[in-house]
N, C-alpha and C positions, 0 to 999 in steps of 0.2 A: 414566325408566321408574317407573311407579307400583307399589305394592304388589301390587294385583291383577295388573298385567302380569307382575310378577316371580313370582308365585304360579302363573299360567297357564303361563309358560315352565317352570317346575319340573315341572309336571304333564306337558307336552308332551315334555320331556326324558326323563322317567321312562318314558313310554309309548314313545317312540322306541327306547331302549335294550332294552326288553323285547318290544317288538312289532313295530316298523317297522324297525329297524337291519338285520336279516338281509335282508328284501326289497329296501330301497333300495340297500343296498351291493351286492346281487347285480345289480341294474339297472345301477349304476355299474361294476362289474367288467366286464360285458358290453360297454358303451360302451368302456371302457378297452381291452379285447381288440380291439375292432374298429379302435380308432384305430391300433394298433400292429401289427396282424396281419402287415403286408407288409414291416416296417422291419427292417434288421439292426443299426441301431445308433440310439442314443437320446440325448437331452440332457434334463435335468430341465425346461428351459424348455418342451419339448414338451408335458408334462403341464400346466404351469401357464399355457399360452397362452390368451389371452382368449376365443378361440372355443370351447375345450374347457370353460372354466369355465362360459360361457353354456349350454352343451350339457347340462352337469351340472345346472345351475338349472332348466333346462326339464324335465329328466327328474324331478327331485324335486318341482316344481309339478305335474306330469302325475300322479304318484303320489298326493300328497295331495287333488288335484281329484278323482281317480277313487276314492279312498278315502272323500271327502267327511268327513274328519276334523273334527268340529265345534270342537274346542279351538283349531285353527290358524286357522280361519275368524274368531274372536274376536281375534286378533292385529292391530294395526295394520299398515297395508302397511309401514312402515318396520321395525318389529320382525319381521314376516313374512320380510322380505328378509335381516335380520340372522340369524335362524333358520335359513334356507335356506343362507347362508353358513357358519354354524356347522357344519352337517352335511358341507357339501363340504370345508372346510378339515379336518375331523376325519378324513374318507375319505381325503383326499389324503396327510395325514400317516402314517396307518396304511399305505397302499399304497406310499408311498415307501420307508418302513422295510421293508416286505415285499420290495420290489424290490431294495433294497440288500442285503438278507441273501441274497437268491437269487444276486445278482451275487458277494458274497464267498464263498459256498459253492461257486460254480462256478469261481471263481479259484483256490480253496485245492485243488481236485480236478486242476487243470491241472499 
């Protein structure tokens, strides 16, 4: 990664955290709720399944394409893919911590 690409990623990351994260994660949460709406038991593998990861990537690509966010268009295809994966993995980590916290709270109240 060149210094220019690194600087571009820092700009994109700052913009993501301050402007895009809320909207993207809201979209991901809606998709998450649709996946698991009709189930009564879950496995962590369900969340990390290849199809779900692909769907999340499509959701984020669609968001940035609709937004026509210029700094992302300047990334190389490989770096763009890495950036999308970073968003997804960050969201998955936060979501799994949130889910486990809810499970612990529900278990404690039983």
